[in-house]
N, C-alpha and C positions, 0 to 999 in steps of 0.2 A: 473454518468449515469445510475450508476447499483442503487443507491440509490434512483433517481425517479423512476424506471421499479419497483422498491421492493415497494416503496411508494404507486404506483397505483394499484398495484397487492391487495397487504394488504388492501387496498381500497374497491375496487370491491370483495376482497372473502368477509370481515367484513360484506358490504351492502347483500350481495348473504345470507350469512349467518343469518342477521337480517329478511330481507325479508321471507324465509324459515321459521324462527321461529315463526315468527307472524303469517303467512300462517299458521302453524299447529296448534297454540293456536287459532285462530280464527275459523278454521272449524272443528277443533276435540275440543275445549276446554282444549287441555292442556299450562293452562299456566307457567308451569314449562320449554318450549320449548324458549320461548325470554330470559329467564336468562340465559339458557345452550348455546345459541347461543352465546351470548353474551360473557359468559368463554370461549368458545372455539375460539371465534373472537379474545380474548386477548392472547390468549396462542398462537395462529398464529403470531401475530405481535410482541411476545416476543423472539418467535424463529426464524423468519427473522429479527429484530433487532440485536438479538445475533449475528448472522452469519455475517451479515454486520458490527458491531463494530469490529469484530474479524477479518474479513479478510481486513477490511481499517484500521483499529488502526494503525497497522505498517509505513503505510504511513501517516496520522494525525501526529504521533508521531515524525517523520522525523529518524525512525528507520532504524536502517543498516541492511541491508542484511546480507545474509549467510556469515560464515567468510571464506568461500572459496574463495568468489567472493573478500573479502578484500584481502587474501592472495595472490591471481592470481595479483592483482594490486600492490601491495608491492615488490613481486618477478620481475613483468618488469620494475618499475622505480629502484630500489635498485639493480643496478648494475656498475661495474666497480668503486667502492668507493662512488658511488651517495648513500646516507641515507635519508631515510623518518623522516621528522621532526614532521611532522602534517598528519593526514591521516582522513575523514571523507567523509564515503561514504552513499547516503540514496537513497530512492525510489521516483523516481517523479511521477510513474503510472505504470500499468502493462508492463513489459519488458523494461521501463527505467530506469535508476541510474544518480546520480550525484555525481560528484566530487570533492572535495577541498582535493588538498595536497600542501604541502611546503617541497621541496628537498634542502638538502644542500651538495654542492659540490665546488670540485675547480676544475672542467672541466670547459671550456668556452660555456657552452649549455646554452637554451635560453630555454624558457617555451615550445615554439613549439617544441623542441627535445623530451620533455615527453610526450607530448600530443600523438606525430607520437608512441611511444612506446605505448603508450593506444589502439590505433588503432586499432588492432584485437578483442578491447571487443565492440561489436555492441552495447551491451547494454547501452553503458556510451553516453548517449544525451548530457550532459555538463561537461566539464571538466575544472575545475580554476586550475590553475597552480601558484605557487612563488617558484621561485629559490633565495637560499640563498648563496652565495659567502662566499666562505674561509669555507667551511667542516665544 
């Protein structure tokens, strides 16, 4: 959604710059205004594009959120002899995380037990759990 808004704003800004440049070139004979407006428009688009890529690149690349969140999940699951054998956390969008975890345990717990341990983390929108018996 943000990308669409930035795209529309960039188009509108560049259009206004081009109109201003052409108007000044026509009214005052400042032929250099049109290329200057184009260069300013290009710089505006590059800056907005860079910001958009920087802010959303982590989501597009399934980048893990901060280490603190991963450690909170690890501490919540690894109790009473349970051990995480696989943990993958990534952002789904602003304020929403997804997690896939595999737990090795000797206890007779099912996947719902471990999801309940993570219920205090409101940012977890999707949790997939695999339980491996036999520790």
